[in-house]
KOLDOZA-652807 format. One record per residue (C-alpha): residue in three letters; x, y, z. Coordinates in nm, 2 decimals, always signed. Example, Ala and Ser with C-alpha at 12.3 -4.5 7.8 and 13.67 -1.06 7.14 Angstrom:
2
R   residuo       px       py       pz
R       Ala    +1.23    -0.45    +0.78
R       Ser    +1.37    -0.11    +0.71
***
This chain:
183
R   residuo       px       py       pz
R       Met    -0.22    -3.43    +1.76
R       Asn    -0.39    -3.77    +1.72
R       Thr    -0.34    -3.98    +1.40
R       Ser    -0.68    -3.92    +1.25
R       Met    -0.65    -3.54    +1.29
R       Arg    -0.30    -3.54    +1.14
R       Thr    -0.43    -3.75    +0.85
R       Met    -0.72    -3.51    +0.79
R       Leu    -0.48    -3.21    +0.79
R       Leu    -0.24    -3.39    +0.56
R       Thr    -0.53    -3.48    +0.33
R       Ala    -0.64    -3.12    +0.32
R       Phe    -0.29    -3.00    +0.23
R       Val    -0.26    -3.27    -0.05
R       Ala    -0.61    -3.17    -0.18
R       Ala    -0.51    -2.80    -0.18
R       Gly    -0.19    -2.89    -0.36
R       Val    -0.37    -3.10    -0.62
R       Ala    -0.63    -2.83    -0.68
R       Ala    -0.36    -2.57    -0.72
R       Cys    -0.20    -2.77    -0.99
R       Gly    -0.47    -2.69    -1.24
R       Gly    -0.56    -3.05    -1.31
R       Gly    -0.27    -3.10    -1.56
R       Thr    -0.16    -3.45    -1.62
R       Gly    +0.19    -3.38    -1.77
R       Pro    +0.51    -3.48    -1.60
R       Val    +0.65    -3.28    -1.31
R       Thr    +0.94    -3.08    -1.43
R       Ser    +1.08    -2.98    -1.09
R       Asp    +1.33    -3.21    -0.93
R       Tyr    +1.24    -3.25    -0.56
R       Thr    +1.48    -3.55    -0.50
R       Pro    +1.73    -3.35    -0.29
R       Leu    +1.46    -3.22    -0.05
R       Pro    +1.44    -3.41    +0.28
R       Ala    +1.05    -3.38    +0.31
R       Asp    +0.81    -3.67    +0.30
R       Gln    +0.58    -3.47    +0.07
R       Val    +0.63    -3.15    -0.14
R       Leu    +0.32    -2.95    -0.24
R       Glu    +0.31    -2.65    -0.48
R       Gly    +0.08    -2.35    -0.46
R       Val    -0.07    -2.42    -0.11
R       Glu    -0.32    -2.19    +0.06
R       His    -0.39    -2.21    +0.43
R       Ile    -0.68    -2.01    +0.58
R       Met    -0.65    -1.92    +0.95
R       Thr    -0.98    -1.85    +1.14
R       Ser    -1.08    -1.76    +1.49
R       Ala    -1.44    -1.84    +1.60
R       Gly    -1.52    -1.90    +1.23
R       Val    -1.39    -1.56    +1.12
R       Arg    -1.11    -1.55    +0.86
R       Gln    -0.81    -1.38    +1.02
R       Ser    -0.55    -1.45    +0.76
R       Val    -0.46    -1.64    +0.44
R       Leu    -0.12    -1.79    +0.40
R       Arg    +0.01    -1.89    +0.06
R       Ser    +0.33    -2.05    -0.03
R       Asp    +0.50    -2.14    -0.36
R       Ser    +0.60    -2.48    -0.21
R       Thr    +0.53    -2.65    +0.11
R       Leu    +0.75    -2.93    +0.26
R       Val    +0.55    -3.18    +0.48
R       Phe    +0.72    -3.41    +0.73
R       Asp    +0.54    -3.72    +0.86
R       Asp    +0.69    -3.69    +1.21
R       Ser    +0.62    -3.32    +1.27
R       Ser    +0.33    -3.08    +1.29
R       Ala    +0.54    -2.81    +1.14
R       Val    +0.55    -2.76    +0.76
R       His    +0.82    -2.56    +0.59
R       Leu    +0.73    -2.30    +0.34
R       Arg    +0.91    -2.14    +0.05
R       Gly    +0.79    -1.82    -0.12
R       Val    +0.56    -1.70    +0.16
R       His    +0.27    -1.45    +0.12
R       Leu    +0.04    -1.38    +0.42
R       Asp    -0.26    -1.15    +0.41
R       Met    -0.41    -1.04    +0.74
R       Phe    -0.78    -0.92    +0.75
R       Thr    -1.00    -0.68    +0.94
R       Glu    -1.33    -0.79    +1.09
R       Thr    -1.50    -0.66    +0.78
R       Gly    -1.28    -0.85    +0.54
R       Gly    -1.04    -0.58    +0.42
R       Thr    -0.67    -0.65    +0.40
R       Tyr    -0.49    -0.44    +0.67
R       Ala    -0.14    -0.60    +0.64
R       Thr    +0.06    -0.81    +0.39
R       Leu    +0.37    -1.01    +0.46
R       Thr    +0.61    -1.17    +0.22
R       Ser    +0.93    -1.37    +0.28
R       Gln    +1.16    -1.62    +0.12
R       Arg    +1.07    -1.90    +0.35
R       Gly    +0.87    -1.98    +0.67
R       Arg    +0.75    -2.24    +0.90
R       Leu    +0.39    -2.30    +1.01
R       Asp    +0.29    -2.52    +1.31
R       Gln    -0.03    -2.68    +1.20
R       Ser    -0.13    -2.76    +1.56
R       Thr    -0.12    -2.39    +1.68
R       Asn    -0.12    -2.19    +1.35
R       Arg    +0.20    -2.01    +1.48
R       Met    +0.41    -1.89    +1.19
R       Val    +0.77    -1.78    +1.15
R       Ala    +0.87    -1.59    +0.83
R       Met    +1.24    -1.59    +0.75
R       Gly    +1.46    -1.43    +0.48
R       Asp    +1.39    -1.08    +0.34
R       Val    +1.07    -1.05    +0.54
R       Glu    +0.86    -0.75    +0.45
R       Leu    +0.54    -0.66    +0.64
R       Val    +0.33    -0.38    +0.49
R       Ile    +0.07    -0.23    +0.72
R       His    -0.19    -0.07    +0.50
R       Glu    -0.40    +0.13    +0.75
R       Gly    -0.41    +0.30    +1.09
R       Ser    -0.16    +0.51    +1.28
R       Asn    +0.11    +0.25    +1.24
R       Ala    +0.08    +0.22    +0.86
R       Gly    +0.41    +0.17    +0.68
R       Thr    +0.66    -0.11    +0.62
R       Ile    +0.86    -0.33    +0.85
R       Arg    +1.17    -0.52    +0.71
R       Thr    +1.36    -0.79    +0.90
R       Glu    +1.51    -1.13    +0.86
R       Glu    +1.28    -1.31    +1.10
R       Leu    +0.92    -1.23    +1.21
R       His    +0.68    -1.44    +1.43
R       Tyr    +0.30    -1.44    +1.42
R       Asp    +0.08    -1.61    +1.67
R       Pro    -0.29    -1.57    +1.58
R       Asp    -0.42    -1.72    +1.90
R       Gln    -0.22    -1.47    +2.12
R       Arg    -0.28    -1.21    +1.85
R       Ile    +0.08    -1.08    +1.85
R       Val    +0.35    -1.02    +1.59
R       Trp    +0.72    -0.99    +1.70
R       Ser    +1.08    -1.00    +1.60
R       Asp    +1.38    -1.05    +1.82
R       Val    +1.63    -0.95    +1.55
R       His    +1.73    -0.62    +1.39
R       Thr    +1.43    -0.46    +1.22
R       Glu    +1.39    -0.15    +0.99
R       Arg    +1.07    +0.06    +1.01
R       Ile    +0.97    +0.27    +0.71
R       Trp    +0.69    +0.53    +0.78
R       Pro    +0.44    +0.64    +0.51
R       Gly    +0.64    +0.96    +0.43
R       Gly    +0.96    +0.75    +0.37
R       Gln    +1.12    +0.84    +0.70
R       Thr    +1.31    +0.54    +0.86
R       Gly    +1.41    +0.40    +1.19
R       Ser    +1.56    +0.08    +1.32
R       Met    +1.52    -0.13    +1.63
R       Asp    +1.67    -0.43    +1.80
R       Ser    +1.34    -0.60    +1.85
R       Phe    +0.96    -0.53    +1.88
R       Arg    +0.63    -0.67    +1.98
R       Val    +0.29    -0.55    +1.86
R       Asp    -0.07    -0.67    +1.87
R       Asp    -0.19    -0.82    +1.54
R       Arg    -0.39    -0.50    +1.46
R       Phe    -0.06    -0.30    +1.49
R       Gly    -0.20    -0.06    +1.75
R       Asn    +0.02    -0.12    +2.04
R       Phe    +0.40    -0.13    +1.95
R       Thr    +0.67    -0.20    +2.20
R       Met    +1.02    -0.15    +2.06
R       Gln    +1.36    -0.20    +2.21
R       Gly    +1.66    -0.01    +2.10
R       Tyr    +1.48    +0.22    +1.85
R       Arg    +1.69    +0.47    +1.66
R       Gly    +1.58    +0.72    +1.39
R       Tyr    +1.26    +0.90    +1.29
R       Ala    +0.98    +0.90    +1.54
R       Pro    +0.64    +1.04    +1.44
R       Gln    +0.48    +1.29    +1.67
R       Ile    +0.23    +1.12    +1.89
R       Arg    -0.09    +1.32    +1.98
R       Phe    -0.28    +1.25    +2.30
***
């Protein structure tokens, strides 16, 4: 990424962080001294689009920015994924994450919970690490994952891959409840 593009992105993140602070002029009460980041932003929102259409909105409680990297580290992650008509079809939360600003690829880590709100694959996925690539339109995990179906039935798997509309699941090592599939 060239220097001017990096500066524009960093400026956008700083502006978002300042806007999220509510305009207060009081002293900062959080101590960020032990953090290795070049900049720490609170309450950041990152909107991911494809061909001008909003695909998802990523929010974090705090964002750590490093001058020598296109990746930002996130704490307190919340991601909403949208349908073409603007409805929320999936919501992800995790303790932390990493976003590559040059590709919009994201990794959520720590108590990851993905709730799929609609469709035949509605339900909840819980894991410790989940990847999302909006350009390739895939979501995956290569670590143990729990699947909770709408009726409360559960299953677990060693890993999975799915398109970002959750319509085409590929699971490895699946054990537990399996809904009846009708053709």
